[in-house]
C-alpha positions as CSV (number, residue, x, y, z in Angstrom):
1,M,1.3,-15.0,67.9
2,G,4.1,-13.0,67.5
3,E,7.4,-12.5,66.1
4,L,9.9,-15.0,67.5
5,R,12.4,-13.3,69.2
6,V,15.6,-15.4,69.4
7,R,20.0,-14.4,69.9
8,S,21.0,-18.0,68.2
9,V,19.4,-20.3,66.7
10,L,21.1,-23.4,64.6
11,V,19.1,-25.3,61.3
12,T,20.3,-28.2,60.0
13,G,20.3,-29.4,56.1
14,A,19.6,-25.7,55.8
15,N,21.2,-25.5,52.2
16,R,17.8,-25.9,50.0
17,G,13.9,-26.5,51.0
18,I,12.4,-25.7,54.2
19,G,15.7,-25.4,55.8
20,L,16.6,-22.8,53.8
21,G,13.2,-20.9,53.7
22,L,14.0,-21.3,57.6
23,V,17.0,-19.3,57.3
24,R,16.0,-16.6,54.9
25,H,12.9,-15.9,57.4
26,L,15.1,-15.6,60.5
27,L,17.4,-13.2,58.6
28,G,14.3,-11.3,57.8
29,L,12.8,-11.1,61.1
30,P,12.6,-7.5,62.5
31,N,14.7,-8.4,65.3
32,P,17.0,-11.1,63.8
33,P,18.8,-13.6,65.5
34,E,22.6,-12.5,66.9
35,W,23.9,-15.6,65.0
36,V,22.3,-17.9,62.9
37,F,24.2,-21.0,62.1
38,A,23.2,-23.2,58.9
39,A,24.4,-26.5,58.9
40,C,24.6,-28.6,55.6
41,R,27.0,-31.5,54.1
42,D,28.8,-29.6,51.8
43,P,28.7,-25.5,52.3
44,K,31.3,-24.9,49.5
45,G,29.0,-27.1,46.9
46,Q,27.2,-26.2,44.4
47,R,23.9,-27.3,46.2
48,A,25.2,-24.7,48.8
49,Q,25.5,-21.7,46.2
50,E,22.0,-19.7,48.0
51,L,23.4,-20.0,51.5
52,Q,26.8,-19.0,50.2
53,N,25.2,-15.9,48.6
54,L,23.2,-15.3,52.0
55,A,26.3,-15.3,53.8
56,S,28.1,-12.7,51.8
57,K,25.2,-10.3,52.3
58,H,24.7,-11.1,56.4
59,P,27.3,-11.4,58.6
60,N,25.2,-13.1,61.4
61,L,24.9,-16.5,58.9
62,V,27.5,-19.0,59.9
63,I,27.8,-21.6,57.5
64,V,28.8,-24.8,59.5
65,P,29.9,-28.2,58.0
66,L,27.5,-31.5,59.4
67,E,26.7,-34.9,57.8
68,V,23.9,-35.9,60.1
69,T,24.7,-39.1,60.3
70,E,27.8,-38.7,61.5
71,P,29.1,-38.6,65.2
72,A,32.6,-37.1,64.3
73,S,30.9,-34.6,62.5
74,I,28.2,-33.1,65.2
75,K,31.1,-32.9,67.4
76,A,32.8,-30.6,65.5
77,A,30.0,-29.0,64.4
78,A,29.0,-28.6,68.2
79,A,32.7,-27.6,68.8
80,S,32.8,-24.6,65.7
81,V,29.1,-23.1,67.4
82,G,30.3,-23.1,71.0
83,E,33.3,-21.0,69.6
84,R,31.5,-18.3,68.3
85,L,28.9,-18.4,71.2
86,K,31.5,-18.1,73.8
87,N,29.5,-18.1,77.0
88,S,25.8,-17.3,75.7
89,G,24.8,-20.8,74.4
90,L,22.3,-21.8,71.8
91,N,19.2,-21.2,71.7
92,L,17.4,-22.9,69.2
93,L,18.1,-26.1,67.4
94,I,16.0,-27.1,64.6
95,N,16.6,-30.8,63.3
96,N,15.5,-30.3,59.7
97,A,17.4,-32.3,57.8
98,G,15.4,-35.3,56.3
99,I,15.3,-38.0,53.6
100,S,12.8,-40.2,51.7
101,H,12.6,-43.4,49.6
102,Y,9.3,-43.1,47.9
103,K,8.8,-47.0,47.8
104,S,6.3,-49.5,48.1
105,F,5.9,-51.6,51.5
106,D,6.9,-54.5,49.2
107,S,9.6,-53.0,47.7
108,N,11.4,-51.3,51.3
109,T,15.1,-53.1,51.9
110,Q,17.4,-53.2,55.0
111,E,19.4,-50.4,53.4
112,D,16.5,-48.4,53.0
113,M,15.2,-48.2,56.1
114,A,18.8,-48.2,57.9
115,Q,19.5,-45.2,55.5
116,V,16.1,-43.0,56.6
117,Y,16.5,-43.5,60.1
118,A,20.2,-42.6,60.4
119,T,19.1,-39.0,59.1
120,N,15.7,-39.1,60.2
121,T,15.7,-40.4,63.7
122,I,18.9,-41.2,65.0
123,G,20.5,-37.6,63.7
124,P,18.1,-35.5,65.7
125,L,19.3,-37.8,68.8
126,L,22.8,-37.4,68.4
127,L,22.3,-33.4,67.9
128,S,20.5,-33.1,70.8
129,Q,23.3,-35.1,73.2
130,A,25.8,-33.1,71.3
131,F,24.0,-29.5,71.7
132,L,23.0,-30.4,75.2
133,P,25.5,-28.5,77.3
134,L,25.1,-24.9,74.8
135,L,21.1,-25.8,75.3
136,K,21.6,-25.7,78.8
137,K,23.6,-23.0,78.9
138,A,21.4,-20.7,77.1
139,A,18.6,-21.4,79.2
140,Q,20.3,-21.3,82.5
141,G,20.8,-17.5,81.3
142,S,17.4,-16.7,80.8
143,P,15.4,-15.2,83.5
144,G,12.3,-17.1,84.4
145,S,11.4,-20.1,84.9
146,G,8.9,-21.0,82.0
147,L,9.9,-22.8,78.7
148,S,9.7,-20.9,75.1
149,C,11.8,-20.9,71.8
150,S,13.8,-17.8,73.0
151,K,15.2,-19.3,76.0
152,A,16.1,-22.9,74.9
153,A,14.1,-25.7,72.7
154,I,14.9,-28.4,70.2
155,I,12.4,-28.1,67.4
156,N,12.2,-31.3,65.5
157,M,10.5,-31.6,62.1
158,S,8.5,-34.1,61.7
159,S,5.7,-34.7,59.3
160,Y,1.9,-35.9,59.4
161,A,2.7,-39.1,57.8
162,G,4.5,-40.1,61.0
163,S,1.1,-40.2,62.6
164,I,-0.5,-43.8,63.5
165,Q,-3.9,-43.0,64.1
166,D,-4.2,-40.8,60.7
167,I,-2.0,-42.4,58.2
168,Y,-1.6,-39.5,56.1
169,L,-1.4,-39.2,52.2
170,W,-1.2,-42.9,51.8
171,E,-2.9,-42.9,48.7
172,Y,-0.1,-40.9,47.1
173,G,3.0,-42.9,48.2
174,Q,3.4,-45.2,50.9
175,A,6.9,-44.2,51.9
176,I,7.3,-46.9,54.5
177,S,10.9,-46.3,55.9
178,Y,10.1,-42.5,55.5
179,R,6.6,-42.7,57.7
180,C,8.6,-45.1,60.5
181,S,11.4,-42.8,60.8
182,K,8.7,-40.0,61.5
183,A,6.8,-41.9,63.7
184,A,9.8,-42.6,65.8
185,L,11.0,-39.1,65.9
186,N,7.7,-37.8,67.5
187,M,8.5,-40.7,70.1
188,L,11.8,-39.2,70.2
189,T,10.4,-35.9,70.7
190,K,8.0,-36.8,73.6
191,C,11.2,-38.5,75.3
192,Q,13.1,-35.6,74.7
193,S,10.6,-33.2,76.7
194,L,10.5,-35.7,79.0
195,S,14.2,-35.3,79.8
196,Y,15.2,-32.0,79.1
197,R,12.5,-30.5,81.1
198,E,14.5,-30.1,84.2
199,H,16.9,-27.9,82.1
200,G,14.5,-25.3,81.0
201,I,14.5,-26.9,76.9
202,L,11.4,-27.1,75.3
203,C,10.9,-30.0,73.0
204,A,8.2,-30.1,70.3
205,A,7.7,-32.0,66.8
206,F,6.7,-30.0,63.5
207,H,4.1,-31.0,60.4
208,P,5.0,-28.5,57.9
209,G,2.4,-29.3,55.6
210,W,2.7,-31.1,52.6
211,V,5.2,-28.1,51.1
212,Q,6.8,-27.4,47.2
213,T,10.5,-28.7,47.8
214,D,12.3,-31.1,45.9
215,M,11.1,-33.4,48.3
216,G,7.9,-33.2,48.3
217,S,7.1,-32.7,44.8
218,S,6.4,-35.0,42.3
219,A,5.8,-35.1,39.0
220,E,1.8,-36.3,39.1
221,M,0.7,-33.8,41.8
222,K,2.3,-30.1,42.8
223,P,1.8,-30.0,46.9
224,P,-0.4,-27.0,48.3
225,V,1.9,-25.4,50.6
226,T,4.7,-23.1,49.6
227,V,8.0,-22.9,51.5
228,D,7.3,-19.1,52.6
229,E,3.8,-20.3,53.8
230,S,5.3,-22.9,55.7
231,V,7.7,-21.6,57.4
232,G,6.2,-18.3,58.3
233,G,3.5,-20.2,59.7
234,M,5.7,-22.6,62.3
235,L,8.2,-19.5,63.1
236,K,4.8,-17.7,64.5
237,V,3.9,-20.8,66.0
238,M,6.9,-21.3,67.6
239,S,7.5,-17.6,68.8
240,S,4.0,-18.6,71.3
241,L,5.1,-22.3,72.8
242,S,5.5,-22.3,76.6
243,E,6.0,-25.0,78.6
244,K,2.4,-26.7,78.4
245,D,3.3,-27.0,74.6
246,T,6.6,-29.1,75.4
247,G,6.2,-33.0,73.8
248,T,3.6,-32.1,71.1
249,F,3.1,-32.3,67.7
250,L,2.1,-29.6,65.8
251,D,1.5,-28.3,62.3
252,R,2.2,-24.6,61.3
253,E,-0.8,-23.3,62.5
254,G,-0.3,-24.9,66.3
255,K,-2.8,-26.9,65.5
256,V,-2.3,-30.5,68.1
257,L,-1.8,-33.3,65.9
258,P,-2.8,-37.0,66.6
259,W,0.0,-39.6,67.3
């Protein structure tokens, strides 16, 4: 596996955790993208301070306001990114924004399930639809007939917790709404891969590992994987993806995981 080479990339949920780690690693590549779009809910807020600091040092980093559960916000983000890219299109869309409710089966509510699905499953669907014209433009402008992340790709940040075959970390937390949303996201990824192959767009889902983030950590146990380990591994795998990998569910080492 080599180094990921991509002209433009957009990362959602980019103000903390894995999203912020992706932005840092992309900017630190020997050949960084010409454009890194970091999307988050409140670009000027305190929780985006680290992102703001990065943007002050890297002219190729553009912070984009985005609420992934609001169609108007998604449409505005796509228009803003399109204006910056002009005629070149977007090479890589990383749907990373996600939320979870760590509740037992019996305590889950309709509101819990709806809120988590809106962010983790419906958001990536709406984003792929809104950014499809820019992804298609990037694919059309890339030579060759194969698929790759350098050409045009959608990467959905899923979780092994969404595997129906292997119920990952059940003893740690049931997290029903989160598991269901990620299982649905995996199916969405498969459907995207079938729908978008003809447009030259690769689609894959990733399990980043159990990562030391605000969402992944707890008072009882420290997750075994650092953000840098997770992000570094995933970017290496992304650099090697081809048409044979579209529609797959992978971990940060490139291993295909059971659905």
